[in-house]
NUFILUM-275525 format. One line per 10 residues: their letters; for each residue y negated, x negated, z negated of C-alpha. Coordinates in pm, 1 decimal. Example, Ala and Ser with C-alpha at 12.3 -4.5 7.8 and 13.67 -1.06 7.14 Angstrom:
// NUFILUM-275525
AS = 450.0:-1230.0:-780.0  106.0:-1367.0:-714.0
***
This chain:
// NUFILUM-275525
MLAFREYAYA = 1529.3:-2941.1:5560.6  1286.0:-3161.1:5406.5  969.2:-2905.5:5454.4  1283.3:-2660.6:5259.8  1330.9:-2893.5:4991.2  960.8:-2953.8:4903.9  870.2:-2579.7:4926.2  1123.1:-2512.8:4686.5  1008.9:-2782.9:4462.7  715.9:-2627.7:4493.2
LVSLLINVPV = 838.1:-2284.7:4415.7  1029.1:-2388.0:4084.4  689.9:-2580.8:3966.5  519.4:-2275.9:4058.7  748.2:-2056.6:3822.1  766.8:-2285.2:3543.9  392.1:-2258.3:3512.5  378.5:-1883.0:3498.7  274.7:-1835.7:3148.1  604.2:-1572.8:2926.6
AVADTSEPAF = 514.5:-1361.6:2671.8  659.1:-1520.4:2355.6  801.0:-1303.0:2105.5  627.3:-1285.1:1766.3  925.4:-1393.0:1602.4  756.8:-1640.9:1313.3  806.0:-1531.2:937.9  501.0:-1506.1:728.9  523.5:-1716.7:451.2  536.7:-1473.5:156.0
TRSGPIKGIG = 904.8:-1332.9:331.1  1072.4:-1652.0:349.6  1266.6:-1563.1:28.3  1369.6:-1188.1:149.0  1246.7:-843.9:201.4  957.9:-756.1:-41.7  1127.5:-497.4:-311.0  777.3:-490.9:-513.0  634.8:-278.4:-743.7  255.7:-254.3:-851.8
VSPPISNWEA = 179.9:-320.6:-1186.2  -207.3:-344.9:-1426.8  -48.8:-552.6:-1755.7  -377.9:-567.8:-1951.9  -511.2:-943.3:-1873.3  -601.3:-985.5:-2232.5  -210.0:-897.6:-2383.7  49.4:-931.3:-2069.4  336.9:-785.1:-2330.4  99.5:-507.2:-2462.1
PAYGLTQARL = 336.9:-255.5:-2604.4  143.7:3.6:-2436.1  63.7:-75.5:-2024.4  174.4:-423.8:-2081.5  495.5:-625.4:-1933.7  711.6:-673.1:-2155.2  1002.1:-879.4:-2134.5  1177.2:-555.4:-2155.5  1036.0:-404.8:-1876.8  1057.4:-716.7:-1658.3
DALEQAGFNT = 1429.9:-702.0:-1755.8  1419.4:-413.0:-1650.7  1240.7:-465.4:-1299.2  1465.0:-786.3:-1234.3  1801.2:-614.7:-1334.1  1735.7:-343.9:-1059.5  1690.1:-559.9:-779.3  1297.9:-560.7:-776.2  1154.7:-885.9:-661.0  772.0:-870.3:-633.1
LRIWISLEEF = 479.7:-781.5:-846.1  139.0:-687.5:-678.6  -96.7:-699.1:-966.0  -486.4:-625.9:-945.1  -798.6:-866.1:-1033.4  -1107.0:-742.2:-1053.2  -1327.0:-721.5:-800.2  -1635.9:-647.9:-967.0  -1608.7:-950.0:-1197.7  -1585.0:-1191.5:-887.4
LAPPVSMEAS = -1881.3:-1010.4:-689.1  -2103.5:-1050.0:-1073.8  -1934.1:-1299.4:-1280.5  -2037.4:-1225.9:-1656.7  -2018.4:-1570.6:-1697.8  -1976.3:-1765.1:-1400.0  -1766.0:-1821.4:-1115.9  -1588.1:-2058.4:-1272.5  -1526.6:-1866.0:-1579.0  -1408.2:-1551.4:-1353.6
LSRWTGYISR = -1162.9:-1776.8:-1148.8  -985.2:-1990.9:-1429.9  -996.4:-1591.9:-1638.2  -774.8:-1441.0:-1325.3  -632.5:-1731.2:-1175.3  -497.8:-1753.9:-1577.2  -382.6:-1388.9:-1522.3  -224.6:-1472.3:-1144.9  -24.0:-1784.5:-1311.6  153.2:-1544.3:-1556.2
AAETGFRVQV = 274.0:-1318.3:-1316.1  411.5:-1588.7:-1121.4  580.7:-1706.8:-1425.9  775.3:-1446.9:-1433.5  977.3:-1533.4:-1138.7  898.2:-1271.6:-937.8  681.6:-1294.7:-640.5  271.7:-1195.4:-670.5  108.4:-982.1:-460.6  -295.5:-978.3:-561.1
SWASTWEQRI = -483.9:-729.7:-494.7  -849.1:-638.3:-583.7  -931.9:-350.1:-790.5  -1238.6:-165.0:-686.5  -1410.8:178.0:-663.9  -1513.1:334.0:-335.5  -1865.8:271.9:-366.8  -1760.0:-113.6:-401.9  -1530.7:-96.5:-96.8  -1822.2:27.0:116.5
AVINEPTTGA = -2080.3:-206.7:-16.6  -1869.4:-554.4:48.5  -1841.8:-382.5:431.2  -2182.8:-241.9:495.6  -2421.2:-436.5:244.5  -2514.4:-780.3:342.8  -2536.4:-896.6:14.5  -2281.5:-766.1:-166.7  -2053.6:-883.4:151.3  -2187.1:-1241.6:117.6
RFERALGTLC = -2092.8:-1241.6:-254.5  -1746.3:-1112.0:-180.3  -1696.5:-1382.0:118.7  -1841.6:-1634.1:-133.3  -1545.7:-1531.1:-433.1  -1299.0:-1499.0:-118.0  -1351.0:-1854.5:-43.0  -1330.5:-1962.8:-390.8  -1031.6:-1727.8:-495.3  -829.4:-1878.6:-185.1
GALHGSFSEE = -888.8:-2247.8:-233.5  -760.1:-2178.0:-616.8  -471.9:-2042.8:-471.9  -403.4:-2264.1:-228.9  -410.2:-2548.3:-452.2  -232.5:-2337.6:-780.1  81.8:-2192.0:-591.7  309.2:-2226.1:-310.8  300.4:-2028.5:32.7  616.4:-1880.4:-62.7
QVALEMLNEP = 514.3:-1760.3:-431.8  143.4:-1596.8:-415.3  -10.1:-1384.5:-120.3  -359.0:-1219.9:-99.4  -402.4:-836.9:3.9  -720.8:-780.2:73.8  -939.2:-491.5:20.8  -762.5:-199.3:-94.2  -756.5:119.2:132.8  -1106.8:-0.8:276.4
PGEQLAPSYY = -1318.9:280.9:431.3  -1241.6:422.0:777.7  -1447.5:374.5:1117.9  -1722.3:651.4:1045.7  -1799.6:479.9:668.1  -1793.1:78.9:802.3  -1773.3:53.8:1175.0  -1787.5:-264.7:1130.0  -1442.4:-308.5:957.1  -1195.1:-401.8:1270.6
TSVAPGWYSA = -1478.6:-623.4:1478.3  -1648.7:-829.6:1237.4  -1575.4:-767.5:897.6  -1242.5:-825.6:842.4  -1200.2:-1136.1:1081.1  -1437.1:-1327.4:901.7  -1276.9:-1246.2:588.6  -951.6:-1354.0:718.3  -1190.9:-1668.0:850.4  -1324.4:-1769.4:513.7
CRSKAPNLTI = -999.4:-1752.7:338.5  -771.2:-1912.7:613.0  -1062.7:-2234.1:577.3  -967.2:-2296.0:257.8  -567.1:-2166.1:202.8  -402.8:-2290.3:570.2  -90.0:-2201.1:421.0  -160.8:-1845.1:212.5  -26.9:-1502.4:311.2  -304.9:-1261.9:395.4
ILQPEAGWHG = -214.5:-935.8:355.8  -469.6:-637.6:560.3  -543.8:-283.6:530.2  -643.9:-34.5:752.3  -864.6:250.1:658.9  -706.3:439.0:371.4  -367.6:250.4:430.1  -287.3:463.6:747.0  -69.5:389.0:945.1  -225.3:522.5:1289.2
ALGYFNLSHY = -556.3:302.5:1229.0  -339.8:-44.7:1201.3  -426.6:-30.2:1598.4  -787.2:-72.2:1564.1  -712.8:-450.5:1465.8  -714.9:-734.2:1733.7  -401.7:-912.0:1638.6  -526.3:-1216.4:1844.2  -805.3:-1301.4:1555.0  -476.3:-1360.4:1280.9
DANTMFAFHP = -212.2:-1588.9:1320.7  149.9:-1522.3:1211.8  105.8:-1598.3:883.0  -98.0:-1250.7:837.0  72.5:-970.8:715.6  -41.5:-577.3:766.0  13.1:-299.5:479.8  30.2:32.9:516.0  61.8:338.3:254.2  340.5:587.0:300.5
YAPGEFTHQG = 150.3:873.2:88.4  238.2:1163.8:327.8  194.7:1421.2:310.9  -63.5:1444.9:11.4  11.6:1819.9:-76.8  327.6:1666.2:-180.6  249.7:1262.3:-316.1  -59.2:1401.8:-516.4  25.0:1741.6:-595.2  -172.6:1918.7:-899.7
TGSQPHLYNV = -448.9:1699.8:-817.8  -774.8:1611.3:-573.7  -839.7:1886.5:-377.2  -588.4:2087.0:-418.3  -502.1:2190.1:-802.3  -331.1:2499.1:-702.9  -75.9:2323.6:-519.0  238.7:2189.2:-718.7  620.7:2200.9:-815.1  618.4:2110.7:-434.2
PMPITRYAGG = 1034.0:2021.0:-328.1  1129.9:1751.8:-104.0  1272.2:1899.3:126.0  1007.2:2147.9:141.5  1349.1:2402.9:220.2  1436.9:2342.1:-137.3  1154.5:2567.5:-299.1  1284.9:2922.3:-428.4  1193.9:3223.4:-202.8  1074.3:3003.7:105.3
KMQMLADVSA = 714.1:2963.0:257.6  635.8:3336.8:145.4  700.2:3230.3:-232.4  516.1:2923.6:-246.4  204.0:3155.4:-79.1  263.1:3419.9:-321.7  254.9:3143.3:-581.9  -64.8:2931.3:-479.4  -205.4:3251.0:-470.1  -111.4:3400.4:-805.2
RIEADTTLTP = -264.3:3077.3:-951.7  -609.3:3094.0:-734.1  -629.6:3513.0:-876.2  -599.6:3372.5:-1208.4  -848.2:3064.8:-1206.0  -1179.5:3214.3:-1381.4  -1369.5:2902.2:-1269.6  -1359.4:3066.2:-906.1  -1566.5:3389.2:-738.0  -1377.7:3652.8:-602.8
ERKVEEISRY = -1532.2:3545.4:-262.8  -1440.1:3206.0:-298.7  -1079.6:3325.0:-432.4  -1033.7:3460.7:-78.0  -1169.1:3149.9:107.0  -960.7:2956.8:-93.1  -609.2:3173.3:-50.0  -688.2:3143.8:322.4  -700.3:2727.4:275.0  -405.2:2724.1:131.4
GRIIDHLWWN = -244.0:2937.4:347.2  -326.7:2687.3:617.5  -213.3:2349.6:386.0  130.6:2535.2:330.3  149.3:2672.8:733.5  131.6:2283.5:793.1  379.2:2132.8:498.8  631.1:2382.9:641.9  591.6:2346.3:1025.5  927.7:2280.4:1165.8
DGARWEDWTE = 1105.1:2305.9:781.6  874.6:1992.2:682.4  1008.4:1737.4:1006.9  633.3:1622.4:972.9  674.5:1463.8:631.9  939.3:1200.6:851.4  744.9:1061.3:1148.4  629.5:772.8:1174.9  645.5:793.7:1604.9  255.5:669.2:1592.3
LQRWVDSSGI = 339.0:326.3:1364.6  662.4:263.5:1584.1  447.5:318.2:1968.0  209.4:44.0:1774.2  488.9:-195.0:1696.6  605.6:-187.3:2054.0  279.1:-218.6:2210.5  186.0:-473.4:2068.5  444.9:-689.5:2022.5  400.7:-813.1:1642.3
NPRRIIAGEF = 683.0:-887.6:1445.2  791.8:-600.3:1195.6  826.3:-832.8:937.1  419.4:-903.1:940.3  423.0:-523.4:799.6  480.5:-392.0:485.8  460.2:-15.6:344.3  206.9:-166.6:70.0  199.7:121.5:-173.3  408.9:454.9:-240.8
GVVSEFNYNG = 575.3:709.9:-497.7  485.7:1016.3:-628.6  293.6:1161.1:-874.0  519.1:1228.9:-1210.3  467.0:1566.8:-1472.2  287.7:1311.4:-1665.2  -65.9:1323.8:-1534.5  -329.4:1126.5:-1755.2  -557.7:1391.6:-1679.0  -316.4:1693.0:-1785.8
TPALPDVSSR = -291.4:1844.5:-1452.5  27.4:2008.2:-1365.5  264.6:1701.6:-1128.3  622.9:1714.5:-1058.9  854.3:1776.2:-1323.6  1131.1:1725.9:-1034.5  1312.4:1375.5:-1008.3  1536.4:1455.1:-746.7  1218.2:1521.5:-491.1  1079.2:1138.0:-640.1
AYFMHKIRVQ = 1379.2:980.2:-566.1  1401.9:1185.3:-233.2  1104.9:1057.2:-90.1  1173.7:704.8:-204.4  1489.1:695.9:-89.1  1351.0:803.3:253.6  1034.5:543.7:261.2  1297.5:307.0:189.3  1563.5:403.9:447.8  1266.0:407.9:738.4
TEANNFAGWV = 1113.2:35.1:624.6  1482.8:-138.4:645.8  1540.5:99.7:976.1  1208.1:-49.4:1125.9  1312.2:-407.8:1026.2  971.7:-424.5:821.4  916.9:-718.1:517.6  943.5:-442.3:283.7  794.9:-195.0:17.2  601.3:-227.1:-293.5
VHQAFGDFNL = 604.8:117.5:-501.8  375.9:248.3:-702.6  342.9:237.2:-1055.9  76.9:344.8:-1317.9  316.2:400.7:-1642.2  177.8:757.4:-1596.6  48.8:941.6:-1278.9  312.9:704.3:-1071.1  544.0:595.3:-1321.5  912.5:476.2:-1290.9
FQQTSVGEHG = 983.6:424.3:-1636.0  1114.4:708.6:-1860.7  869.1:893.0:-2131.2  890.6:1189.7:-2271.0  425.4:1262.6:-2352.7  188.9:1107.1:-2127.0  132.9:867.6:-2431.6  439.5:694.9:-2434.1  533.6:415.8:-2198.9  915.5:344.7:-2208.1
EHLIPELVEA = 1134.1:39.1:-2123.1  1367.1:205.3:-1920.6  1375.3:275.7:-1570.7  1428.0:632.2:-1418.6  1795.2:579.2:-1314.8  1737.1:846.4:-1002.5  1420.9:644.7:-894.6  1612.5:318.9:-851.5  1895.6:380.8:-696.0  1684.3:554.0:-396.0
LF = 1533.3:247.7:-399.5  1807.5:45.7:-419.2
***
C-alpha cells in the first residue's frame, strides 16, 4: 500500500510538472478599450485643420458619429533619418503632431511615411539601418514618456520589401527593431507588417521573438485588379464590379471591353497590343475563377492563426479600401459606390468573424476617399453614406 501511495504521489508530481501549452489570451494594450475601427488620415503637419486635406472639426465630428475610434497618422521617415536641423527638433515637431491627433480623443496608430527605396535601405544598408534604429529608440522613448499605452501604438515599416529584396527582415531586422523600441518603451504596443502587407507572409515571423503586446497588421487589398483598378500595370482594366458577376455581359464582355481599349491605345505597337490582350485575358480568367470565389479566401491566414496559437486579437486588417472615381492622376477608376461598399463590408465581416483586433480603412482625400466629393480638387466634409453603412 505504501509503495502504491508513493508511486501515485510520484505520478501526480510528474504530471504537475509537465509543460502544458497555454493559450495566448492577453490583450494588446492598444485594444483594451475595444475593437479598432480606424481610418488612415494625413492632415498637413503645418495646418491640422487645412480646408483641403486637414482634419477639420466637421470631418472629425463626422468620423466620430459614424463610429470610427482610431486615426492612423503618418510621420516622416525621411526627416528622422536625416533631420534637417537636429533629431531633437524633428522629434519635437512630430510628437507635437501625434499629440494633436491624440487630443481629438481617437486612439492613434503612428506609422512611418516612406518610399519604396527608403524601405529597402533601412533593411539592407547598414548605415541607414543604424540611423533608423537611433530614430526608433528616440521616438519610442518619447512615446513612452508622453502617452498612455491605450492611447498610442507604433507601427513599424509600412509594406516592407519581400524576402528576395530583404532576406534579413524576418530573421534579424524586425526582431532588432522590436528590441530597440521595447527597451525604451516597455508598455507600448508595437505593430509589425509582413512583406507588402501580404497575409500569406505572416508565418515568416517567429512569434517567440515578440511579446504579447506586439500586433501584426496585414493589408487585404485583394485582388489588386479590383482595389486599384485603372492604375498601375493594368491601366485598361476598370469598371470592375464586386461581386464580379455584376459585370454587364459577363466575362466575355469584360475581355471585349478591355481589348477595345487596348486596340485604341495609340502608344502601343500592333505586336504589343496582341501581347497585352493575351496578358489581360489571363488576369480576367483569374478574376472570374469560380465566379470570383478566390476574392473571399482567407484560408491561408486562418491556417497560420490556428497553427501558431496566436491570439487573434493581436492581428489587425491594417489598411484596405478601393480606389474611387476621383483619381489624382486622372486615370479611370470606380464610380460604382455599391462595389466599394460591398468590398468594405466583406472585409469588416471577415475581420469580426475571425475575432481580429479590428480594421483600418484607407483614406487619402482622393484616390481612396470616404468623404463626398464631385471633383478631384474638392474635399468634402460629409462621409459617403453607403460606405459608412458598409463599415458600421
